[in-house]
N, C-alpha and C positions, 0 to 999 in steps of 0.2 A: 218886388222883393229884389234886393240888390245882390250883387254876386257874393259878397261876405255873408249876407243873411242866408243866401242859398247854401253856401259852403257850411255855414254853422248849423243849418237845419239838416244837412246830410251827415255832418258829424254827429250831431245829436241823435239823429235816427239810427245811424250806425251804432253809436253807443248803446242806445235802448235795445237794439237787436242782439248786440253782443252781451249785454247784462241779462237779456231774457234767455239768450242760449246758455249763458253761464249759470243762470238761476235754474234753468231745466235740468242742465247736466248735475248741478248740486242736489236737485231733488232726486234724480235717477241714482246718483251715488248714495244719497241718504237712504232711499228706499231699498237698494241693494244691500247696503251695510245692515239696515234694519232687518231685512229678510234673512240675511246670512246669520246675524246674532240671534234672531228668533229661531232659526233652524238649530244653530249650535245650542242655544239654551234648551230647545226642545229635546235634543239628543242627550244633553246632560241630565235633564229632568227624567227621561227614560231610563238612562243608565242608573241614576240614583233610585229610582222607583224599583227597578230590577234588583239591584243590591240590597234595598231595604227589604223587598219581598223575600229575597234568598235568605237574608239574615233572620227574618221573622220565621220563615219555614225551618231553618236550622234550629232556631230557639225552640220552636214548637215541637220539633222532633226530639230534641234533647229532653224537653220536659215531659213528652209522652213516654220516652224511654226510662226516664228516672221514676215516673209515676208507675210504669209497669214493673220496674226493679223493686220499688218499695211495696207494690202489691204482692209479687212474688215472695219477698222477704216475710211479709206479714202472713201469708198463707203457710209458708214453711214454719214459721215460729208457732202458728196456731196448730199445725200438724204435730210439731214436736210436743207442744204442751198436752194435746190429746194423747199422743202415744205414751208419753210419760204418766198421764193419769191412768191410762189403760194398764200399763205395767204395774203401777201401784196397786190398782184395784185387784189385778190378778194375784199378786203377792199377798194382799190382804185376804182374798178369797181363799187362798191356799191355808193361811193362818186360821181362818175361821170355818174350815171343814169339820164336820162331825168327827169326834175322836176316832172312830173306826176307820173312817177314809183318810183321816190326816196321818194316822200311824201306819196305814197300808202305804201311803205315799212315802213316808220316811223309810220303810222297808225296801221299797223300789229304789230310792235313793242310795240306801246302803249297799245294795247289790251293784249298784253302778260305781260307787266311789270306794268302797272298801278294798284294802289291799290283801293280798295273800299271806298275811302274818297277824300275830297276836296284837290286839290293841284294846283301846276303850273308845266308847262314844259318849261325849259329854252333850247334855241337853239343857235347855233353859230350865229355870225354876218351875215356870208354868207347866212345861211339858212333863217334868218329873212328877208333878202332882197329879196330872191326868193320864199318865201312861198306863195302858192296860197291864194287867199282871202278867200275861203271857208274853208281853212284847220283848223283854230282854231275851228270852229263849228263842223267839222268832228272829231276833236280830243276830244272835249267835249262829243260828242255823243258816241264815243268809250269808254270813261271813265264811261259814265252813264250806259252802258251795264254791267259794273262791279259794280256799285252802287256807284259811286264816281262822281267827276267832275274835269275837268282839263281846266285851262286857260294858254294861252301863256305869259310867263314872258317877260317884256319889257327889262330886262337886259341880254344882250347876254353872253354866256359862251365861255371860250377858249376851244372849243372842235373842232375836225375835222369834225364831222357830228353826226347824231343821236340827242339826248337830254339828259337833266338831270331832273329827276323828283323831285319836292320839295314838301315835306309834312311837314310844320312847321319846326322844326330843323332837319328833316332828309331828306338826299339826296339819291337818287338811280341814279347812273351814268349809263346812257344807251347810251353813245357816242359809235360810231362804234368802236374805239380804245378799249374801256373797254369791250364791248362785244366780240370782236375778242380775247382779252386777256383771258377773263373769259371761253370762249368756246375753247380755243386753242387746247386742247388735242382731242376734238371731231372733230373739223375741221381737225386737222393733221391725225386723224384715217381715215376720208373721203377721204382726199387727198391722203394718203398713199395707200389706197385700189384703188382709181381711177388711181394714177399714176404708182404704182409699183405692183399692184395685191397682195398687202399685207393686213393683217387685218383680 
């Protein structure tokens, strides 16, 4: 081997070593970059998964809350419906009382609502027809206890039951519908307590 061949071989060997070292460095850098990018990708994936899970949990909680609200509203609406039906049945039951019981109820109502002055009590046409003969006298006696007097009006009123008290130009509607409407909240409270244990 001549000197030039020997120098060329050394340069070639040195070049191969430098190339191998450069290649090894490049591989190490590529592996480090790849590991770094993989770690960053894993961190982003974990963060995205946590964010997605948090969003899903929030959506599920809102859906559960909305469903619970709809259920409470449905239960409340059904309770209101049942209470309304119960009140209507109570009013119908009062209207359907046997005559003696019905007119005894009307006397109790007159004692509660009559004023201590002279007036008339107007009844429905149905009640005028089924009114016991002694009822006008009992009605007047109840009014006298309060310092007034009541006669039965000859003109029927368009009411379901009960009566309308007439004192000059003033009227007091004591029909069963008016009394049930006026006392609706008290009746509802009592019915709510009886039916649902609330109140």
